[in-house]
Every structure is written in structure tokens, then in C-alpha cells.
N, C-alpha and C positions, 0 to 999 in steps of 0.2 A: 818557309813557314809551315807548309803542309807536312814536310818531313818531321819538323819539331813536334807538331800535334800528334802525328803517328807514333813517334818515339815516346812521348808522354803517355799515350794510350797504352802502349805495350808495357811501360814501366808500372803503370797503375795495375794492369792485369797481373804482372809479376808479383807485386806486393800483395795483391789480393789472394793469390793462390800459393804463395811461398810457404814452404813447410814450417809449421809452428816450432819444430825443433831447431830450424835454422835461425829463427828469430830469437829463440831462447839461448842460443849459443853465445850471443853477445850481451845477454841481460846483465851478467855480473862482471863485465869487463871493467877493470880499474875501480871496482867497488870493494867496500869493507863490510863484512857481516858481523854484527854483534850478537853473541849468544849469552843470554842471561842464565846464570846458575845460582840456585838458591842456597848455596852453602859457602863457607869461607874458603879463601884460597888455601890450598894444602890439604883440604879434607878429602876423604876417599872419593866422594862424588865429584869433586873438582878434578882430581887426578884422572878419573875415568873419562870425564867430559873432555878434558884437554887432549887426552890420548886419542879419543874418537875424532875430535874436530881437526886435529893435525892431519889425519888421513882424509877426512871428508873433503877438505878444500881441494885435494888433488883430483877429485872426481866431479867437481862442479865445473861446467864450461867456463872458460876464461880464468879459472883458478883464482877466485877472489881471496883476499886476506880474511881470516876469521879471528876475531878477538873474543876472549871470554871475559865477561863482566860478572864478578861475584856480588850477589845481593842477598846476604844471609839475614834471617830474621823471621820470627813467628812460625818456625818449623817449615819454612818454605813458602808460606802464604804471602810474604812481602814481595817476593820475586814474581809469583803468579799474579798477584793483584796488579803489579807494575806492568807486566806484559799485557794483561787484559785491558787495562785502563789507559796507559800512557805510551806504550811502544807503538811506533808507526807501522802501519800495515803496508809498507813499501817493499817487502821482500828482503829487507836488510836487518831485521831484528827478529830473534827467535828465543824460545825458552827450552832448556834441557834439564830435566830432573823429575822428581815425583810430582804427580798432579793432584793427589789427596782429595778425591771426591767425597769421601765419607764425611768429612767435616762439612761439606756443602749440604748434603741431605740431612745431616743432624742439626743444621742451623747454628753451627759454631760462630762465635763472634769474630769479627775481623776478616772474614772471607767475603770478598766482593766479586770474585771471578765466577763465571759460568762455564764449566768444562766443555759442554757441547758446542759452545760458540767459538772455541779455538780452532785454528786450522791445523789439522793433524798431518804430520809428516811420517812419523814412525815411532817405534819403541823397541827396547831390548832390555829385559830384566837381568840385572847383575845377580850373581849368587849372593845369598845373604844368610846370616845366622846370628847367634848371640855369643859374644866373647865374655869369659868370666876369669877372675883371678883364681888361682889354685890354692891360695892361702885363706879362703873363706872358712870361717869357723874353725873346725879342727883340720881343715885341709881337704881338698878334693883329690882323693886317690884315684877315683874313677868318676865318670860323668853321673852315674846314678846317685852319687852322694849329694847332688844339688838339692834334692828334696829334704835332706836332713838339716838344712840350714834355715835360719829365720831372718826375715827382714833384710834380705840382700838389697843393697843400694844399687839400683839400675839407673844409669844416666840416660837422658834422652833429649830430643829436640822439642817435640810437642806431641801431646797425646793424639792429636788428629793427623799427625804425620804418618803416612801409610807404613813406613818401615818400623816405626815404634809401635804402631797399633798392632801389626801382625806379630812383632816380636813379643809384645806384652801379652797378647792372646796366647801365644805358644807357651809362655811361662805359666799362664793360668791353666792351660790344658794339662801341663805336667804337674800341676798343683805345687808350684814353687812359691814359697813365702817371700815376697819381694816388696820393696818400696820404690816406686817410680819417681825419679827426680828430673823433671823436664827443664827447659830453658837454655840448653846448650845449642849454639848455632850450627854445630856440625861436629864430625869426628875429630877434626883438628883441635877443637876446644874440649872435647870430651876425653880423648885419649890420655892427656896428661893426668887427669883425675883418676882414670882406671889404673894407669901404670904406677901412680904413687900411692894408691890405696884409698884415696878420698871417695872414689866410687869403686864398686866391686864388679860391675858388669855393664854391658852396653850392646845395642843392636848395630851390627855393621855389615857392610857389603864387601865385595871382593877388593875394591880399591882401598877401603879403610884397613882391612885386614893385612893386605900386602904392605902398606906403608907403615902401619903402627904396631901390628901384633904378630907378624910372621916370626920375627926373631924371638920376642918374649915367649911365644908358644913353643918354639924349638928348644928354648932354654928351660921350659917348664914353669914359667911364672904365670902364664895365662893358658887358657884352654878354649877351643871352639866347642861349645856345648852341643850344637846340632846344626844342620843346615835345613833351610826351608825347601821342601820338595815341590815340584810342579805336578799338575794333575791333567789327565786326558779328558776328553769330552764326557766320558762316563764317570768321572770322579775318581778314577784309579790312579794311584801314585806312579809317576814315571821314574824308573830307575836309570840314573845317568850312567853313561859309559865311563866317565871319569868323575869321581866324587869331588865335590868342591872342597877347597881349602887343603885337605889332605885325605888320604885313603881310609883313615881310621875314623873319620867324623861320620856319625850316624845322621839319618834324617830325623825330623821331629817324631814321626810315628815309630821309627825303630827305637829311639831312646825311650819313648813312652812304653813300648812293648817290653823293653829290657827292665824297666822299673816295675811294671804292673803285671806282666805276663799276658796281657791282652792288647789289642790295638784300640786307639782312641775312637770315641763315638759321641753322639749327643749334639746339642745345639751349638756349643762352642766349637766343636770340631767341624761341623757343617759350615759355620760362619767362617772359620779359618780357610777351608777349602774354597769357599765362594770368593773371599777376598784375594786369595792367592791366584785364582783363575781369572777373575774379572777386573782386578785393580792392580794388585802387586806385581802380576806378571807383565804389566805394561808400564812399569816404572823402572828406570827413567823413561819419560816420553819426550819426544822432540816435537814441539808445537809452535804455532805462529799466532800472532795477535789476530783478533777477529777482523775480517775484511781483507786479509791477505789473498792475493789472486791465486787461482788454480795454477796458472803458469808457474809462478814462483814455487808453490807447493810441490808441483810435479818435478821441477828441476831438483829440489832437495830430496824428494822421495827416491828418484832415480840414483842420485849420488849416494844416498844412504844404503840402498841395495848393493851398489858397486863396492862401497866401503866394506860391508860385511861379507862380501864374496871374494875379497882380495886376499890371496894366500899369504903374502908377506905381512900384511896387517894382522891376519889371524895368528900367525906365528909370533908376532910381536906381542899381541894381546895375551896369548897363552903364557909366554915367558914372564910377563908382568903380573898377571892375575890368575894363572894356573889353568882356568877353564873359560870357554867362551860363554857369553851371556845367552839367555834364551831370546833369540831374535824373532820378533813378530812381523807378520805381513802388514802392509798398510791397511788392508781391509780389516784385519783382526783388531788393529789399534783403533780405527774409526768406529768399529762396532763397540769396543769397550767404552769409548767416550759417549756413545749413544745409549748403552744399556746399563750404566752404573746405577740408575734409579730403580732397577728391577729387584734389588735386594728385598727379601720378604720381611715382614714385620717382626718376626722373632729374631732373625739375624740382626735387624736394625737395633733391637733392644740391647743385644750384646755389644754392638758398635758404640751405642750411647754410653754404656757402662765403661767401656774402654776410654772414651773421650774424657770421662770424669776423673780418670786416674791422675794423680799428681796435683790435684786441686784441694 
């Protein structure tokens, strides 16, 4: 009896002092993780999400199965609301995609999620730009001709969707005359309209471009108008080693300079840089329902870091999307979810005008 008591005592001590990482190693054994994506199956965001998740599961202890559940609607708000309100905080349900906080601070209808209450795992911004048909008006012989056309039909998801918001703001900075037509659930729904001429342009990320527009662009039917640059802490544009989409695509500021002979400035440009640096650069984000334990979050954070540092995966991603996304640290992503309310009042006025587009 005495020996049993002693054995139980040592077992209790072992469980008390056992390494948290050892406990975590069995957390996902024989489990299935559901990742909610706010775009339809086959959209660019869906393609990049599935590519990422297929590798991520290899870096989670016990290698759980990961399934992607598409929940398109309301420009991504449907999936975000669901994750916030209905997903269980048991470490088996997560969201991957845009987190669209500008609609939150602008008081847009239909948004019920509170960004800072999500559990943050990480983020990596895919390369993005605006695709246009080359037969617009008298034809786009060069990118600078875009300002000569009127009422270009630009398809979109929702004016509060951060991809569309930044894309529409870029067109305003260029002084392009366009008509924004929202309501499409994703690029898989929008692309047919662009390719048939019902729409003339749309804002797309690397996944959407690779799947729907790489070949039409090579054949001359469509053109990537510009890419969205990243900015450093001082607001200076970062010049990438490999240009997104193709080597001849200019950044937004480069195209602006080519058209006007000067570089962009003013409140719209400052708002653009703020959105790119504080929101757009952390989309898509990988986040968990409120209340998810730090243990679960840390397991996924470590797996995410290992995924983006895996050479074979990097090579696979580059072959599919040409260039790597802008990968953020966990700390930078957490900071973005805490600091998004710091946009100044003049920049917020610009955001509110953008949200009214298409209404």
C-alpha cells in the first residue's frame, strides 16, 4: 500500500512539472481541425488557403486532419461573424482570410464581430493588384491609358472588404473614372464576368491571378494594372526583389508617376499607406474564436512559423503564385488587431467615403 501511495505521489509530481510542449504534443491526436474561409470554393483566397493548410498540418504535433469550410457572403463578414459567435473555442475551429476592421470602426451594418477579441495566430499578406480588360474603350495599349476611359465597371465583393477598399482607393488616387459593382462572393464568381466583358476590372490577389488571369494576360486579353507595394516603418515604399505577377508590372506609385510626372501625395495617399501598413498587410489573417486557449494558439503559431520556413513548401508556393507573401510575426499581427482603431479622423473620412461606393 505504501509503495502505491509513493508511486501516485511521484506520478502527481511528474504531471505537475511535465513540459507544456510534451502535453501539447498529444493535443491534436486523432482530431480534425475545421478552417473557415470566407470565399467560395475555387476562388483565389480558397486556393491559397488550401495550399497553406495542406502544409500546415504536417507541422502540427500528431498531424491532425485539416478541412476547409467555405462560407462566402457579405464580403467576408458572414464567415467572421460565424467564427466570432458560433465557432467553438476548443482549438479545433479557426478562420483564415481578411478581417476587415474598417467596416467595424465605420459602423457598417451586419458586422457583429470584434477584431481584438479573436485569438491571433498569424498573418501573411498575398500580393495584390487590379486586373483590367485590355479592350476597354479604344483599348489599353499601355497602362497609362486607364485614365482616358470613363465609367469602368469594377466588380467587387463588398465596399468594406479590405481588398476592395484598398483597390478602389488606388483607382481614386490614379483618378480613374470607375463604377464599383459589389455583391460577388469571390473571384470565382467575379472572374467569369471579367473574362466575358460583363465586368471590365476587379481587384485580385496572387491566387486569383494565378488561377483565372495568368493565361488571359499572357494572351493579351487582360492586364495587371499595378501591384500594391508594402511600406517600411517610416512610410517608405519597399522595392521587392521579385516583382509580383510579372517583371513589367509597376507599383501603384510608379504608375501614378508615369501618368503624372510626380509621386502621389495628400490625404488619400496617406490613407492608402495607413491601410496597407496596418490592415491590408495582415490579410489574410489566421485567427481563432474568442476564448481559445493560449496552448492551442501557440501550437498553431509554431506550426505556422515552421510552414513558412519550409524550403520545399516555399518552392511549391513560388511555382504556383510566383512570389512569397509578406509574412508577419505573431507580435506584428497581434499589434495590428490592437491598433486598428488608431486611424486618424481625416483618414477615417476617406474610409467612410469608400464604404459608400456601390450603394
